[in-house]
N, C-alpha and C positions, 0 to 999 in steps of 0.2 A: 503493500501499499505506499502511496507516496507521502512524503513527509509533511507535504501542505494538508492532505486530507486528515491524516491523523491529527495534526494542530486543531483542524477545523472542529472535529469532533470531538476532541478535550474540551476546546472554548465552549461549546455547545452544553456540555457536561457540568462546566463549571457555570455558566448561566444560568441553565436549569437550578442547579444545586441554589444559588442564591436567589434564584424568584421562588423558589420554594422557602427559603429561610423567610424572605420578606414577608411572602404569604402567611406563614405561620406567626410572626411577628406581630402582623396587623391583625389576626384573628384573637391573638392574646389582648390588645390592647382593648378589642372591643368587648371583651366579655367580663371586664370589673365588675364586682358587685359588694357594693359599700359593706363594712360593717352593720352589724344589727341595732348598734347602739346609739343614741344622739352623739355628734361629737362633741367634745370638752371646749365649746366656743366661750369666746369672752368678748363682748362687742360693745361698742362705744354708741351709744342710741342719742337721737335728735334731743334729747333732753338732757347730754352729757352726765347720762348715769352708765355706769358697766352693770350688763346684765349676762349672767350664764345658765345653763341647764337648770341650774336648781332654783331659778324663777319661775320654770314652769309649773303650771298646775297638775297635780298628780290625776290621775283617771282623766284625762283630756287629752284628744290626739292632737298631733304637731303636725305640722307643715314648715319645711325649712325651704326657703328660696336663696339661692345664692345667685347674686345679680349684680348688676352695673347699672347707675340710674342714667346713664346714656345709651345705654343699650337700645337697640328697637326693638328687638324680640321681648325685652322684658318690659317694655312700655306697651306692648302688643297686651301681652300676659295679664298685666296690671289693669289695662283698660277691659279684657275680658272679663277677669275677675270681677270688677266692679259691674257688669250685667249681671253676674249671678250671685252677686254678693251675700244675699242671704245663706247660700248654701254652705257657705265657708263660717257662720257665725257660730258653730262650736268648735271650731278648730281654732288653736293656736297657732297662729303665722308668724313664723321668724324668719324676715328677710335679712341676708346678710350680705354684704359689700366689702369689697378690699378696698375703695375708693376713702382715700384719705381726707377728700375736700367736703367737709359737713357743710357746705352751703348747697352741694350738689345733691346730696342725700336729701336737705331739708325740702329742697326745690323739688324734687321727687315725690316726697310725703304731700308737699303742700297741693301738688297738681292732682294728685289721688285722692286727696281729703282722707288720707290714713289716720290721721290723729281723731277723724270720727269712730272709727274701728277699735276699740281698747283692745281686741282679741289681735290686733298686728302690733309687731316689734320692729323697729327699723335699726338697723345700724351697721356699724364699720369694725371688721375686724383688723382694722389696719394693716400693717407689714407683715403680720405673722404668717399669713396663708394658712394658717391651721386646718380651717374649713374648706379650704379650696384642694390642699392636700391631701385631707382626710376622704373626701368624694371623688379625688382626682378629676376636678372640673377640668374642662376642656374648652366649652362653650357657655354662656349665659343665655337665659335662665336654666339652673338646674333645678330640681325640686325630688324634694325627699318627704317621702310621706309616713309618719308613724302613728302605729294604734295609742289606745288611750294607756297601756303599759309602755309606752315609749320604746316599742320595738320597730324596724323599719319593716314595712309591709310593701311599698312600692317607689321606686324611684323614677327620674325620667331626666336623661342628659340632655335633652331638650324640651320646648314647651309643646304638651300634649294638646289637641283639642281642648277650646274648654269644656265642652258636654262631658267628655271621658273623664278629665280631672275632675268636674263637680259631682259626677256619679261617684267616683271611687272615695273623695272626700266625705259623703253623704255615707256612706258603707260604713266608714270607721267610725 
């Protein structure tokens, strides 16, 4: 067999091997399941108070939303939640961002009138990125739903249709 044909076959095998390796690594990246407990967050709220999971009410479900105030998908999610806000009234909603600019967080809260909903807590984890790493957030919004015992029941690495989210929340 000529040397060039042999080299070509070897190159094909190498390319196939690396292609297979790449496919496996992509599959593993998409199969992450977060831990079943609520992350040990510490967020600074728009009221300049630090809040942790210890502030959550027992025997009430929790929805954690990792978001960015300037994210179009996050804004759309909030707009849609507002259309079905009564479905979220029994849910403790903790909205966490990494943004340090409190003005942006306060503006987001004001636009969606979140102060009118005492079950919504909005704050920043600052530069700790603890929650972002806990969930391995790659895009916002990221949503994690916990039952009354504060165990993970469902998570979304991108915003689901609002009807699906509202139905899931009502069942918790």
